[in-house]
C-alpha positions as CSV (number, residue, x, y, z in Angstrom):
1,M,135.8,140.5,183.4
2,T,138.4,137.0,184.1
3,F,141.9,138.4,183.5
4,K,144.3,136.6,180.8
5,L,147.8,137.7,180.5
6,P,148.2,137.9,176.9
7,E,150.4,135.3,174.5
8,F,153.7,136.4,173.3
9,T,154.6,134.7,169.9
10,P,158.4,135.3,169.2
11,P,159.8,136.0,165.6
12,D,159.9,132.9,163.2
13,F,163.3,132.6,163.0
14,N,162.9,130.3,160.0
15,Q,162.6,133.8,157.9
16,S,164.7,133.9,155.5
17,F,166.0,137.7,157.1
18,L,166.4,136.0,160.9
19,K,167.9,133.0,159.2
20,N,170.2,134.3,156.8
21,A,171.0,137.3,159.1
22,P,175.1,137.7,160.6
23,N,176.0,137.8,164.0
24,C,175.6,141.2,165.5
25,T,179.3,142.5,165.9
26,T,180.7,143.6,169.6
27,I,183.7,146.0,170.1
28,E,185.2,145.8,173.8
29,V,184.6,148.5,176.3
30,I,188.5,150.3,176.6
31,K,187.8,153.1,178.9
32,D,185.4,152.5,181.9
33,G,182.1,154.4,181.4
34,V,182.4,154.8,177.6
35,A,180.8,153.0,175.1
36,P,182.3,152.3,172.0
37,K,181.4,154.6,168.6
38,N,178.8,153.3,167.0
39,F,176.9,151.6,169.9
40,H,173.5,150.3,170.1
41,A,171.2,151.1,172.4
42,M,167.9,149.9,173.6
43,S,164.0,150.9,173.0
44,I,161.5,149.7,175.3
45,Y,160.7,146.8,172.9
46,P,161.5,143.4,172.9
47,E,165.0,142.9,170.7
48,Y,166.9,139.9,169.6
49,F,171.0,139.7,168.9
50,K,172.1,136.6,167.1
51,V,175.4,135.6,168.8
52,D,177.3,132.2,167.4
53,G,174.0,131.6,165.0
54,K,171.2,131.9,167.7
55,W,168.9,134.9,168.2
56,L,169.2,135.9,172.1
57,L,166.6,137.8,173.8
58,P,167.9,139.7,177.2
59,A,165.8,138.8,180.3
60,Q,165.6,142.2,181.1
61,S,166.1,145.7,178.9
62,R,166.3,149.2,179.8
63,M,165.7,151.8,177.1
64,D,168.9,154.1,176.5
65,C,171.3,151.4,178.0
66,V,173.7,149.5,175.7
67,P,173.7,145.3,175.2
68,V,176.9,143.6,176.3
69,V,177.4,140.2,175.1
70,K,178.5,137.9,178.2
71,N,180.2,134.1,177.6
72,N,178.7,134.5,174.1
73,T,175.1,132.8,175.7
74,I,173.3,135.7,177.5
75,I,173.0,139.7,176.8
76,E,173.0,142.1,179.7
77,I,171.5,145.6,179.6
78,I,173.9,148.0,180.8
79,E,173.5,151.8,181.7
80,F,176.9,153.6,180.4
81,R,178.3,154.4,183.4
82,N,178.1,150.8,184.6
83,L,180.6,149.8,181.5
84,H,184.0,148.7,182.3
85,V,186.7,147.8,180.3
86,G,186.6,144.6,178.5
87,D,182.9,144.7,178.1
88,K,181.5,143.4,174.8
89,V,179.3,146.1,173.7
90,V,177.2,145.4,170.3
91,V,177.2,147.6,167.6
92,G,175.0,149.2,164.9
93,R,172.0,151.5,164.3
94,T,169.8,149.1,162.7
95,E,167.0,147.1,163.7
96,D,165.6,145.0,161.0
97,A,168.2,142.5,161.6
98,S,170.9,143.1,158.5
99,E,173.4,143.5,161.7
100,G,172.1,141.1,163.8
101,I,169.8,143.3,165.9
102,Y,166.3,142.6,165.6
103,M,163.6,144.8,167.6
104,Y,160.3,143.2,167.6
105,T,157.0,145.1,168.4
106,K,154.4,142.0,167.6
107,G,155.0,139.7,170.4
108,F,152.0,141.1,172.0
109,K,148.4,141.6,169.8
110,S,146.7,144.5,170.2
111,E,143.4,144.0,172.0
112,N,142.5,147.7,170.3
113,K,143.9,147.5,166.8
114,I,141.8,150.1,164.5
115,N,141.6,149.3,160.7
116,D,140.1,152.7,160.0
117,T,142.1,155.2,158.4
118,F,140.3,157.8,159.9
119,A,138.4,157.9,163.3
120,F,137.3,160.1,166.1
121,R,138.6,160.2,169.6
122,T,141.7,157.9,169.0
123,G,144.0,159.8,171.3
124,R,143.6,160.3,175.4
125,S,142.3,163.3,177.1
126,R,139.8,164.6,180.0
127,E,137.2,163.8,177.0
128,T,138.2,160.0,177.0
129,A,135.7,157.3,178.9
130,F,138.1,155.2,181.3
131,S,135.9,152.7,182.4
132,K,137.2,150.5,180.4
133,D,140.8,150.8,181.4
134,Y,139.6,150.9,185.3
135,D,138.3,147.5,184.8
136,Q,141.0,146.4,182.8
137,L,143.5,147.6,185.7
138,Y,141.1,145.8,188.3
139,E,141.7,142.3,186.5
140,R,145.2,143.1,186.5
141,L,146.0,144.1,189.8
142,K,144.1,140.9,191.1
143,H,146.5,138.8,188.8
144,D,149.6,140.5,189.7
145,R,148.9,140.7,193.4
146,D,150.3,136.8,193.8
147,N,151.5,136.2,190.6
148,G,153.7,139.6,189.5
149,H,155.4,142.8,191.1
150,I,153.2,145.7,191.5
151,V,155.4,149.1,191.3
152,W,153.0,152.4,192.8
153,V,155.2,155.5,191.5
154,L,153.7,158.3,194.2
155,G,153.7,162.5,193.9
156,P,152.6,164.3,197.4
157,A,149.1,164.8,196.1
158,V,148.0,161.1,196.7
159,I,148.4,161.8,200.6
160,F,147.2,165.3,200.9
161,D,143.6,163.9,201.1
162,H,142.5,161.8,203.7
163,D,140.0,159.2,201.9
164,T,143.2,158.9,199.4
165,R,145.3,158.4,201.9
166,N,143.2,155.7,203.9
167,A,142.4,153.7,200.0
168,L,146.1,153.5,199.7
169,S,146.5,152.5,202.8
170,S,144.0,149.3,202.3
171,L,145.7,148.4,199.4
172,V,149.0,147.9,201.0
173,E,147.6,146.1,203.7
174,N,145.8,143.8,201.5
175,G,148.6,143.0,199.3
176,Y,148.4,145.2,196.1
177,V,151.9,147.1,196.4
178,H,154.9,145.2,196.6
179,A,156.8,148.3,196.0
180,L,156.8,152.0,196.5
181,M,159.0,155.0,194.9
182,A,158.8,158.6,195.6
183,G,160.1,161.6,196.7
184,N,160.9,163.4,200.0
185,A,157.5,165.3,200.2
186,M,155.3,162.1,199.8
187,A,156.9,160.5,202.6
188,T,157.4,163.3,204.5
189,H,153.5,164.8,204.8
190,D,152.2,161.0,204.9
191,L,153.9,160.8,208.1
192,E,153.2,163.9,209.0
193,G,149.9,163.0,208.9
194,G,150.1,160.2,211.0
195,Y,152.2,162.0,213.5
196,L,150.7,165.5,213.8
197,G,147.4,164.8,211.7
198,T,148.1,167.0,209.0
199,A,149.6,167.1,205.8
200,L,151.9,170.4,204.8
201,G,150.3,172.3,207.6
202,Q,147.0,171.6,206.9
203,D,144.2,169.1,208.5
204,I,144.4,165.8,206.6
205,Y,140.7,165.3,206.6
206,T,139.5,169.2,206.4
207,Q,142.3,171.0,204.5
208,A,141.9,173.8,207.1
209,S,145.1,175.4,207.8
210,Q,146.3,174.8,211.4
211,P,148.1,177.6,213.6
212,N,152.5,177.2,213.2
213,G,151.3,174.3,210.5
214,H,153.8,175.7,208.2
215,Y,156.3,174.2,210.8
216,N,154.7,170.3,211.2
217,H,156.7,168.8,208.3
218,L,160.1,170.5,209.5
219,E,159.2,169.4,212.8
220,L,158.2,165.8,212.0
221,I,161.4,165.4,209.7
222,N,163.6,166.6,212.4
223,E,161.6,164.0,215.0
224,V,162.7,161.0,212.1
225,R,166.1,162.3,212.0
226,R,166.4,162.5,215.5
227,S,165.3,158.7,216.1
228,G,167.6,158.1,213.1
229,S,165.3,156.0,210.8
230,I,161.8,156.1,209.5
231,E,161.2,152.7,211.0
232,N,162.7,153.4,214.7
233,F,160.3,156.4,214.5
234,I,157.1,154.3,213.6
235,S,158.4,151.6,216.2
236,E,158.4,154.4,219.1
237,G,154.9,154.7,218.5
238,K,154.3,158.3,217.0
239,V,152.9,157.4,214.0
240,K,148.9,156.0,214.1
241,D,148.3,155.4,210.6
242,G,149.1,156.1,206.9
243,V,150.9,154.3,204.0
244,I,154.2,154.5,205.0
245,K,153.0,152.8,208.2
246,K,151.9,150.5,206.6
247,C,154.5,149.6,204.2
248,V,157.0,149.4,207.0
249,E,155.1,147.1,208.7
250,K,154.5,144.8,205.7
251,N,158.3,145.1,204.9
252,I,157.6,146.6,201.5
253,P,160.8,148.3,199.5
254,I,160.5,151.8,199.6
255,V,162.6,153.8,197.4
256,L,162.9,157.8,198.4
257,A,164.6,159.9,195.3
258,G,166.0,163.0,196.7
259,S,165.8,166.5,195.0
260,I,167.6,170.1,195.1
261,R,164.3,171.3,196.8
262,D,164.1,168.8,199.6
263,D,163.5,169.9,203.1
264,G,165.9,167.6,205.9
265,P,165.5,165.4,204.2
266,L,163.8,161.9,205.4
267,P,167.4,159.7,207.0
268,P,166.5,157.5,203.8
269,V,166.7,159.6,201.3
270,Y,168.9,159.3,198.4
271,G,170.6,162.3,197.8
272,N,172.6,160.7,195.2
273,A,170.8,160.4,191.6
274,Y,172.9,157.6,190.2
275,E,172.1,155.7,193.5
276,A,168.4,156.6,193.5
277,Q,168.3,155.3,190.2
278,D,169.7,152.3,191.0
279,A,167.5,151.3,193.4
280,M,164.4,152.4,191.8
281,R,165.8,150.0,189.1
282,A,166.0,146.8,191.2
283,Q,162.3,147.4,191.7
284,T,161.5,148.0,188.2
285,R,163.7,145.1,186.8
286,K,160.5,143.0,188.3
287,A,157.8,144.7,188.0
288,T,154.8,143.6,186.3
289,T,152.2,146.8,187.1
290,V,153.3,150.1,187.2
291,I,151.0,153.1,188.4
292,C,152.3,156.6,188.7
293,L,150.2,159.4,190.5
294,A,150.4,162.5,190.2
295,T,154.5,163.1,189.9
296,T,155.5,163.7,186.4
297,L,159.3,163.8,186.7
298,H,159.6,160.2,188.7
299,T,157.2,159.3,186.4
300,I,159.2,159.8,183.3
301,A,162.5,158.1,185.3
302,T,160.3,155.1,186.0
303,G,158.6,154.7,182.8
304,N,162.1,154.9,181.2
305,M,163.8,152.2,183.3
306,T,160.8,150.2,182.3
307,P,160.5,147.9,179.2
308,S,157.5,146.5,177.9
309,Y,158.1,142.9,178.3
310,T,159.5,141.0,181.0
311,I,160.3,137.5,182.1
312,V,158.2,135.7,184.7
313,D,159.0,131.7,184.8
314,N,160.4,131.8,181.7
315,K,157.5,133.4,180.3
316,I,157.5,136.3,178.6
317,R,154.8,138.9,179.7
318,P,153.8,142.6,178.9
319,V,154.9,145.7,181.7
320,Y,151.4,147.4,182.2
321,I,152.1,151.1,182.8
322,Y,149.7,153.1,184.2
323,N,150.2,157.0,183.9
324,V,147.3,158.9,186.4
325,D,147.3,163.1,186.5
326,I,145.0,165.6,186.5
327,A,146.7,167.5,183.8
328,E,146.9,166.3,179.9
329,F,150.2,167.6,179.4
330,A,151.5,165.2,182.5
331,V,150.5,161.8,181.2
332,N,151.0,162.8,177.6
333,K,154.6,163.6,178.6
334,L,155.8,160.2,178.9
335,G,154.8,159.1,175.8
336,D,157.0,162.1,174.3
337,R,160.0,160.4,176.4
338,G,160.0,158.0,174.3
339,S,157.3,155.0,176.8
340,L,155.0,154.3,174.6
341,E,153.4,151.0,175.9
342,V,151.2,153.2,178.9
343,T,147.9,153.7,179.7
344,T,147.2,157.1,180.7
345,I,143.8,158.1,182.9
346,V,143.1,162.2,182.8
347,T,141.6,162.5,186.3
348,N,141.9,163.7,189.9
349,V,144.5,160.8,192.2
350,Q,141.7,161.2,194.4
351,D,139.2,159.4,192.6
352,F,141.6,157.3,191.1
353,M,142.5,155.6,194.3
354,V,139.0,155.3,196.2
355,H,137.3,153.9,193.0
356,L,141.0,151.3,193.1
357,K,140.1,150.7,196.7
358,N,136.1,150.0,196.7
359,N,136.6,147.5,193.7
360,L,139.3,145.7,194.8
361,I,139.0,145.3,198.8
């Protein structure tokens, strides 16, 4: 299979309803962090705004944030908490161009359009055949390794298995990981595996519980905190292998968002949720493919801040999001939160990772 990015077809702005549409209306912010009444909130889809007679598309977008007109030439998408007095926020709740706001959902042609009114197995579940999804993912990752930004969002299940952990480490080594986002647990147990050969006290290969193994992750966290940073701890030669070690060696950004239940935590874990969100947002702004594995809350957070498109080399291209989990509930949850442009695969992450490694390396 030869991978080719789908062409983006922009709207025909000569259509009368677009040509004759009014300019969008803006109202200035009068209190930091507070949008004006009737503010417009973004979706995941490309949205155009008419300013001085020209339709402008934001270069970067984010669902549930507000569009701000800058110098009448660009549209920036801003989180409510980052609004400042004087920002010109677009107001209006329609998306049909009647208020100078146009949401456009037909830029990329669907490869799987179904014309039948009734058809079997159009949903995605444990009965779905995912062979085509895997084949497409292999080709997209090969393309984006050198032409995009591949972001991985990981739960700790990814490193509880010897083969899975090695598979992901190999993908890091071979350039298929450009950023890693997770919580304290994933990084802790991966480093525990490289330091003590266990994950949450169980042998990383046999899963046999070790004597006093419940201390192991705490010992690991304590030692990393003693060293001052993950990088220092690794440089001391105390970590034999693992995903985090590979990322550090390759200078790959690692964003660890904290939780109310964290042990320790590791030194780089963000305790402030909004700082964590900003750090995650820095990676999703650049993302071309996002792969979320066995972590429902991190997946929803990432999916909600990742638009359906991005602009690379002045070309509009889709952002591909994959959500992989053994539970149908987990993969369907992201769609329930507004991120419709996502491919879901119902399987355990161990099989998923080994498939990827075997077909990419």
